[in-house]
LUMZATOR-746298 format. One record per residue (C-alpha): x, y, z. Coordinates in steps of 0.02 Angstrom, whole numbers, padded with zeros to 5 digits, always signed. Each point is the difference from the previous one (the first is absolute). Layout:
XYZ;...
//
This chain:
-00274+02321+01290;+00000-00178+00062;-00092-00143-00079;-00146-00072+00096;+00040-00153+00103;-00112-00152-00010;-00062-00038+00173;-00055-00176+00035;-00134-00023+00129;+00062-00137+00115;-00180-00054+00031;-00015-00056-00182;+00112-00147+00041;-00096-00053+00155;-00145-00105-00056;-00082-00168+00025;-00092-00086-00141;-00062-00174-00032;-00064-00106-00141;-00066-00178-00005;+00165-00082+00044;+00121+00130+00068;+00024+00143+00124;+00104+00150-00056;+00089+00116+00122;+00086+00163-00049;+00181-00010+00055;+00004+00169+00088;-00115-00064+00137;+00084-00035+00165;-00059-00142+00111;-00090+00117+00121;-00101+00076-00142;-00045-00173-00066;-00063-00053+00171;-00102+00161+00014;-00080-00020-00172;-00175-00070+00021;+00002-00081-00173;+00157-00105+00025;-00050-00180+00040;-00005-00037+00186;+00104-00157-00024;+00141+00099-00081;-00004+00124+00145;+00014-00148+00119;+00149-00068-00098;+00083+00171+00011;-00028+00006+00189;+00053-00178+00038;+00136-00037-00125;+00066+00156-00086;-00003+00138+00131;+00097-00110+00121;+00155+00017-00109;-00023+00168-00085;-00050+00174+00054;-00183+00036-00042;+00049+00169-00074;+00099-00090-00136;-00076+00017-00173;-00032-00152-00108;+00117+00076-00128;+00146+00010+00122;-00037-00169+00079;+00000-00093-00166;+00149+00096-00068;+00112-00060+00143;-00082-00169+00034;+00114-00153-00006;-00039-00184-00008;+00058-00018+00181;-00134+00118+00067;-00147-00083+00087;-00115+00118-00094;+00064-00076-00163;-00077-00166+00051;-00165+00085+00041;-00011+00087-00168;+00058-00157-00090;-00144-00096+00077;-00117+00142-00054;+00068-00022-00178;+00046+00184-00007;+00048+00080-00164;+00076+00172-00013;-00036+00123-00141;+00151+00109-00035;+00059+00131-00122;+00177-00023-00062;+00114+00082-00127;-00024-00069-00175;+00189-00004-00021;+00116-00025+00148;+00123+00142+00026;-00105+00137-00080;+00013+00175+00068;-00151+00022+00117;-00051+00167-00078;-00020-00083-00171;-00056-00171+00058;-00159-00083-00056;-00081-00130+00107;-00088-00164-00029;-00119-00087+00117;+00042-00174+00060;-00072-00121+00128;+00120-00098+00108;-00042-00146+00112;+00062+00017+00179;+00135-00130-00041;+00062+00098-00151;+00002+00166+00092;+00095-00064+00152;+00133-00079-00112;+00050+00179-00044;+00104+00097+00125;-00043+00183+00034;+00152+00044-00106;-00070-00103-00146;-00168+00086+00020;+00083+00171-00002;+00100-00045-00155;-00158-00058-00090;-00091+00158+00058;-00136-00101+00085;-00141+00098+00083;-00125-00107+00094;-00177+00054-00043;-00123-00132+00060;-00014-00159+00101;-00117-00134-00067;-00064-00137+00115;-00101-00151-00051;-00172-00009+00081;+00008-00190+00000;+00168+00003+00089;-00067+00126+00125;-00152-00112+00029;+00112-00151+00028;+00122+00088+00117;-00018-00071+00175;-00003+00140+00129;
//
């Protein structure tokens, strides 16, 4: 007899929310899905079309894009201007065995996240969960 496997519904990590000052995007969204979502702000969809999708495939998920983003990428400058923060889960103790690992939640600025290489992120056990964008920065972004 085998033990039941926990299945995670991928759709649970595809969401858009907002509060008074910020927009929150689930990291499993890809750029096509964001542009097709009627609730995502039109200005952000325009930024995706004009500035982000020119350098990256629209089927790329936010999770993958931010995991491999470097400070040299043009999309880094776009997200820096949008004052993006990234909510991640990471191992409480570096080097723990993944089966026994416990995670803590942490919010990185775009600067902090891009200072880590993908190897550093893997070592820390970082899983990107959510992208947070300032509404004021989105408002002030010149399209």
